[in-house]
C-alpha positions as CSV (number, residue, x, y, z in Angstrom):
1,M,2.5,10.2,-3.0
2,R,0.7,10.8,-6.2
3,N,-3.1,13.5,-6.5
4,L,-5.9,13.1,-8.9
5,H,-9.0,14.5,-8.8
6,A,-12.3,13.7,-10.7
7,S,-16.1,14.6,-11.1
8,L,-18.6,12.3,-11.1
9,S,-21.3,13.2,-13.7
10,H,-23.6,16.6,-12.9
11,S,-27.0,13.8,-13.7
12,L,-25.8,12.4,-10.1
13,V,-26.6,15.3,-8.3
14,G,-28.9,14.5,-5.8
15,E,-29.6,10.6,-5.7
16,L,-28.9,8.9,-2.8
17,A,-25.7,9.2,-0.6
18,V,-25.2,5.9,-0.8
19,S,-25.5,5.9,-4.2
20,R,-23.4,9.1,-4.8
21,F,-20.7,7.3,-2.9
22,E,-20.5,3.9,-4.9
23,S,-20.7,6.1,-7.8
24,A,-17.3,7.8,-6.3
25,K,-15.9,4.3,-5.6
26,A,-16.8,3.1,-9.1
27,L,-14.9,5.9,-10.8
28,A,-11.9,5.7,-8.1
29,Y,-11.5,2.0,-9.3
30,A,-11.5,2.7,-12.4
31,L,-9.4,5.3,-12.4
32,A,-6.5,3.7,-10.5
33,E,-7.2,0.3,-12.7
34,S,-5.8,2.8,-15.7
35,D,-3.1,4.0,-14.2
36,N,-0.1,3.5,-15.5
37,E,2.5,3.0,-12.0
38,L,-0.5,1.4,-10.2
39,L,-0.4,-2.6,-11.5
40,E,-2.8,-4.2,-9.0
41,P,-4.3,-1.6,-7.3
42,E,-5.5,-2.3,-3.9
43,L,-7.8,0.7,-1.9
44,M,-6.0,1.1,1.3
45,A,-8.3,3.3,3.0
46,W,-11.3,5.8,2.0
47,V,-13.2,8.8,3.7
48,D,-16.7,10.4,2.5
49,R,-17.1,13.7,4.1
50,P,-20.5,14.6,3.3
51,S,-21.9,11.0,5.8
52,A,-18.2,11.6,7.6
53,M,-17.4,7.8,7.4
54,A,-13.9,6.5,6.7
55,S,-12.0,3.3,6.3
56,P,-11.0,2.2,8.5
57,E,-11.9,3.6,11.9
58,M,-9.0,4.8,13.7
59,E,-10.7,4.9,17.3
60,G,-9.0,7.5,19.9
61,Y,-7.2,8.7,17.3
62,A,-6.8,12.7,18.2
63,R,-6.8,13.2,14.6
64,S,-8.9,13.6,12.1
65,S,-7.0,12.1,9.0
66,G,-6.3,9.2,10.5
67,W,-7.5,6.9,7.4
68,R,-5.5,9.5,5.7
69,D,-2.5,8.6,8.2
70,Y,-2.8,5.1,7.7
71,G,-3.3,4.4,3.9
72,V,0.0,6.7,3.3
73,S,1.9,4.3,6.2
74,H,0.7,1.5,4.1
75,G,2.0,1.8,1.3
76,G,-0.3,4.3,-0.4
77,R,0.8,5.9,-3.8
78,L,-2.1,7.4,-5.7
79,E,-4.8,9.9,-3.8
80,I,-7.6,10.3,-5.8
81,E,-10.5,12.7,-4.8
82,I,-13.4,12.6,-6.5
83,G,-16.0,15.7,-6.8
84,G,-14.2,17.4,-3.6
85,E,-16.4,14.7,-1.1
86,S,-14.7,11.4,-1.6
87,L,-10.5,10.4,-1.5
88,F,-9.5,7.3,-2.0
89,I,-6.2,5.7,-1.3
90,F,-4.8,3.4,-3.5
91,A,-1.3,1.2,-3.0
92,E,0.3,-1.4,-4.9
93,S,-0.7,-4.7,-4.6
94,S,0.8,-7.2,-7.1
95,P,3.8,-9.6,-5.8
96,F,7.0,-8.8,-5.4
97,D,9.5,-9.0,-8.4
98,S,11.4,-12.3,-7.6
99,Y,14.7,-11.1,-7.1
100,E,16.6,-13.9,-9.7
101,H,17.4,-10.8,-12.4
102,F,19.8,-9.3,-10.0
103,G,21.9,-12.4,-10.4
104,H,23.8,-13.8,-7.5
105,G,24.3,-11.3,-3.9
106,A,27.2,-11.1,-1.8
107,F,25.9,-12.7,0.6
108,V,25.3,-16.9,1.3
109,N,23.7,-18.9,4.1
110,L,25.9,-21.1,5.3
111,R,26.2,-23.5,8.0
112,D,29.2,-24.3,10.3
113,D,30.3,-27.8,11.7
114,Q,27.8,-27.8,14.5
115,G,24.9,-27.5,12.7
116,I,24.5,-23.4,13.3
117,E,23.0,-21.4,10.3
118,M,25.2,-18.2,9.5
119,I,24.9,-15.5,7.0
120,C,28.2,-15.2,5.3
121,R,30.6,-13.2,2.5
122,I,30.9,-15.1,-1.0
123,G,33.6,-17.4,-0.4
124,G,32.7,-18.3,3.3
125,E,34.6,-15.4,4.9
126,D,33.6,-12.8,7.3
127,C,30.2,-14.9,9.0
128,F,27.9,-13.9,11.6
129,P,25.4,-15.8,13.9
130,L,22.3,-15.6,13.0
131,D,19.3,-15.2,15.4
132,E,15.7,-14.4,15.9
133,W,17.3,-10.7,15.0
134,S,19.8,-11.4,12.5
135,S,17.8,-13.4,10.6
136,K,15.3,-10.8,10.2
137,L,18.0,-9.1,8.0
138,T,18.2,-12.1,5.0
């Protein structure tokens, strides 16, 4: 995961924590949206240390970094730290690219004479019947 550090304007010092956090969040969004590696950034997790608030809240999670573990394990690609107090993890939320540009694959789905769906190598060789487990592979 890439890391980015930024700071808020000194004019915000002394303002309410809510507006400080909202300003940090707005800056983090602006930085994520200007990142050339994220087409559609989605905020996955955050922590605000001064208020001791985090999202998502991880009830029963022994580690205080549960919010971060969640962000990393849910596709986090960019972590932005604002002023050493607020951290935000963003993931990519753009739709997956279609497979059309890859051309034809090595496998096709076919049905046998009884109507059972199978996955086969091109040409109908090496067929394997699709069941609940194998259908998740296609």
